[in-house]
C-alpha positions as CSV (number, residue, x, y, z in Angstrom):
1,X,13.0,-0.5,13.6
2,X,12.0,2.7,11.8
3,X,13.8,4.2,8.8
4,X,13.1,7.8,7.7
5,X,13.1,7.8,4.0
6,X,12.2,11.4,3.5
7,X,11.2,14.0,6.0
8,X,8.2,12.6,8.0
9,X,7.9,9.4,6.0
10,X,9.1,6.2,7.7
11,X,9.5,2.6,6.6
12,X,8.6,0.1,9.3
13,X,10.7,-3.0,9.6
14,X,10.1,-6.3,11.4
15,X,6.8,-7.2,9.7
16,X,5.8,-10.6,8.3
17,X,4.7,-9.8,4.8
18,X,4.6,-6.6,2.8
19,X,5.8,-3.2,3.7
20,X,4.0,-0.5,5.9
21,X,4.8,3.2,5.8
22,X,4.2,5.7,8.6
23,X,3.5,9.3,7.5
24,X,3.4,12.4,9.7
25,X,0.8,15.1,9.2
26,X,1.0,18.8,9.8
27,X,-0.2,18.4,13.3
28,X,0.2,15.6,15.8
29,X,-1.4,13.1,13.4
30,X,-0.1,10.1,11.5
31,X,-1.3,7.9,8.7
32,X,-0.4,4.3,7.9
33,X,-0.1,3.0,4.4
34,X,-0.9,-0.8,4.5
35,X,-0.8,-3.0,7.6
36,X,1.0,-6.3,6.7
37,X,-0.4,-9.7,7.6
38,X,-0.3,-12.0,10.6
39,X,-0.6,-10.4,14.0
40,X,1.8,-7.5,13.9
41,X,-0.5,-4.8,15.2
42,X,1.5,-4.3,18.3
43,X,4.7,-3.8,16.2
44,X,2.9,-1.2,14.2
45,X,1.7,0.6,17.3
46,X,5.2,0.5,18.7
47,X,6.5,2.1,15.5
48,X,4.0,5.0,16.0
49,X,5.4,5.5,19.5
50,X,9.0,5.2,18.2
51,X,8.2,8.1,15.9
52,X,7.2,10.2,18.9
53,X,3.4,9.8,18.7
54,X,0.7,8.1,20.6
55,X,-1.3,5.3,19.1
56,X,-4.4,7.6,19.3
57,X,-2.6,9.9,16.9
58,X,-3.2,7.4,14.1
59,X,-5.9,9.1,12.0
60,X,-5.9,7.2,8.7
61,X,-5.2,3.6,7.6
62,X,-4.9,3.6,3.8
63,X,-5.0,0.2,2.1
64,X,-3.4,0.2,-1.3
65,X,-5.6,-2.9,-2.1
66,X,-7.6,-5.6,-0.4
67,X,-5.1,-8.4,-0.1
68,X,-4.3,-9.9,3.3
69,X,-0.7,-8.7,3.4
70,X,-2.0,-5.1,3.1
71,X,-5.2,-5.2,5.2
72,X,-4.4,-8.0,7.7
73,X,-4.0,-5.7,10.8
74,X,-6.4,-3.0,9.8
75,X,-9.2,-4.2,12.0
76,X,-7.1,-4.5,15.1
77,X,-5.5,-1.1,14.6
78,X,-8.8,0.6,14.0
79,X,-10.3,-0.9,17.1
80,X,-7.2,0.2,19.2
81,X,-6.9,3.7,17.8
82,X,-10.2,4.8,16.2
83,X,-8.4,5.5,12.9
84,X,-10.4,5.5,9.7
85,X,-9.9,2.8,7.1
86,X,-9.6,4.2,3.6
87,X,-10.0,2.0,0.5
88,X,-10.6,2.7,-3.2
89,X,-14.2,2.3,-4.3
90,X,-13.4,-0.6,-6.6
91,X,-11.8,-2.6,-3.8
92,X,-14.5,-1.8,-1.1
93,X,-16.6,-4.9,-2.0
94,X,-13.6,-7.2,-1.4
95,X,-12.9,-5.5,1.9
96,X,-16.4,-5.4,3.3
97,X,-17.2,-9.0,2.3
98,X,-19.7,-8.2,-0.5
99,X,-17.5,-9.8,-3.2
100,X,-15.5,-13.0,-2.8
101,X,-11.7,-12.7,-3.0
102,X,-10.1,-13.8,-6.2
103,X,-8.7,-17.4,-6.1
104,X,-5.1,-18.0,-6.9
105,X,-4.5,-18.7,-10.6
106,X,-3.5,-22.1,-11.9
107,X,-1.2,-23.8,-11.2
108,X,-1.1,-22.2,-7.8
109,X,-4.7,-22.7,-6.8
110,X,-3.7,-25.3,-4.2
111,X,-2.3,-22.4,-2.1
112,X,-5.8,-21.2,-1.3
113,X,-6.2,-24.1,1.1
114,X,-3.4,-22.7,3.3
115,X,-4.6,-19.1,3.2
116,X,-6.7,-17.5,5.9
117,X,-10.4,-17.2,5.2
118,X,-11.4,-13.8,3.8
119,X,-12.8,-11.4,6.3
120,X,-15.1,-8.4,6.2
121,X,-14.2,-5.0,7.4
122,X,-16.3,-1.8,7.3
123,X,-14.7,0.9,5.2
124,X,-14.8,4.3,6.7
125,X,-13.7,6.4,3.8
126,X,-14.1,5.5,0.1
127,X,-11.3,6.8,-2.0
128,X,-11.4,7.8,-5.7
129,X,-8.8,8.8,-8.2
130,X,-7.6,12.4,-7.6
131,X,-8.6,12.5,-3.9
132,X,-6.0,14.2,-1.7
133,X,-5.1,13.2,1.9
134,X,-3.5,15.8,4.2
135,X,-0.2,14.1,4.9
136,X,3.3,14.5,3.5
137,X,2.4,17.8,2.0
138,X,-0.7,16.3,0.3
139,X,-1.0,12.7,-0.8
140,X,-2.8,12.3,-4.1
141,X,-4.7,9.1,-4.7
142,X,-3.9,7.5,-8.1
143,X,-6.1,4.7,-9.3
144,X,-3.6,2.0,-10.3
145,X,-5.6,-1.1,-11.2
146,X,-4.5,-4.5,-12.5
147,X,-3.3,-6.3,-9.4
148,X,-6.8,-5.6,-8.0
149,X,-9.6,-3.6,-9.5
150,X,-9.2,-0.8,-6.8
151,X,-5.5,-0.8,-6.3
152,X,-4.1,2.6,-5.7
153,X,-0.7,4.4,-5.6
154,X,-0.2,7.5,-3.5
155,X,1.9,10.5,-4.8
156,X,3.5,13.2,-2.6
157,X,4.5,16.1,-4.9
158,X,6.1,17.9,-1.9
159,X,8.5,15.0,-1.3
160,X,8.6,13.7,-4.9
161,X,7.7,10.3,-3.6
162,X,5.4,7.6,-4.9
163,X,4.0,4.8,-2.8
164,X,3.4,2.1,-5.4
165,X,1.7,-0.7,-3.3
166,X,2.0,-3.8,-5.4
167,X,1.5,-2.0,-8.7
168,X,5.3,-2.7,-9.0
169,X,7.6,-4.4,-6.6
170,X,11.4,-4.2,-6.0
171,X,12.0,-7.7,-4.6
172,X,15.0,-9.2,-6.4
173,X,14.9,-6.4,-8.9
174,X,12.0,-4.4,-10.3
175,X,9.0,-6.6,-11.3
176,X,5.3,-6.6,-11.9
177,X,2.9,-7.9,-9.4
178,X,2.6,-11.7,-9.2
179,X,0.3,-13.0,-11.9
180,X,-1.1,-15.7,-9.7
181,X,-2.8,-13.2,-7.5
182,X,-3.5,-10.4,-10.0
183,X,-6.9,-9.7,-11.5
184,X,-5.7,-8.4,-14.9
185,X,-2.0,-8.5,-15.9
186,X,-2.6,-6.5,-19.0
187,X,-4.0,-3.7,-17.0
188,X,-1.2,-4.0,-14.5
189,X,1.3,-3.5,-17.3
190,X,-0.5,-0.4,-18.5
191,X,-0.6,1.0,-14.9
192,X,3.2,0.7,-14.6
193,X,3.6,2.7,-17.8
194,X,1.3,5.4,-16.5
195,X,3.1,5.6,-13.1
196,X,6.5,5.9,-14.8
197,X,5.3,9.1,-16.4
198,X,5.1,10.9,-13.1
199,X,8.2,12.7,-11.7
200,X,9.5,11.3,-8.4
201,X,12.8,10.8,-6.8
202,X,11.7,8.0,-4.4
203,X,9.5,5.0,-4.9
204,X,8.1,3.1,-1.9
205,X,6.9,-0.4,-3.0
206,X,4.6,-2.7,-1.1
207,X,7.3,-5.4,-1.4
208,X,11.1,-5.0,-1.6
209,X,13.4,-2.1,-0.9
210,X,12.6,1.6,-1.5
211,X,14.2,3.1,-4.6
212,X,15.9,6.3,-3.6
213,X,17.2,8.7,-6.2
214,X,16.0,9.1,-9.8
215,X,13.3,6.5,-9.1
216,X,10.9,7.5,-12.0
217,X,13.8,7.5,-14.4
218,X,14.9,4.0,-13.3
219,X,11.3,2.7,-13.3
220,X,10.7,4.2,-16.7
221,X,13.8,2.6,-18.2
222,X,12.8,-0.8,-16.8
223,X,9.3,-0.4,-18.0
224,X,10.3,0.4,-21.6
225,X,12.6,-2.6,-21.7
226,X,10.5,-5.2,-19.9
227,X,6.9,-4.3,-19.5
């Protein structure tokens, strides 16, 4: 159910869409990166308990971007635990309902009729590039736009780990975010090139398997060849 990727960083299995990661703080506190879609809030709370914490120990919910498969359980978790929802400034309008969600690009626009209606959530903490969160030895917020305007990655220098969200995915191999749901693919390509310049051993994507060992080298080689 839980897989410890590096010390104090866990991947949570058994979710519907997207990946969620649980991160332990220096005290009896935990943070959650992304919350999947559908109703899996109880599974996420069970993962917190499996890691030896109480649901009330959840302090931060960090959304890498506004899409449903990353924010779908944020409201229920915040209501249950009192955790703060953290979103980059450029995605806040999509989360709080000020700005309509982007429609699927052609020829996939028909999929919108099957999608849940956009919802509005109050954002407790607005994130900006360079902010640092007190988990995993310090998590630095990296603005990584393209898939959405306020998409972020999170970098742990202490663990040499990068949480990529959907800036890049590792589902059936390394790949860019899906064009049909991305705001700006040109910017998404530039973002991947910038992330590949960081030094990290582990990459933790929003979709697909973690990349463990020489991750920045592997992503850099892929980006030079394909992006």
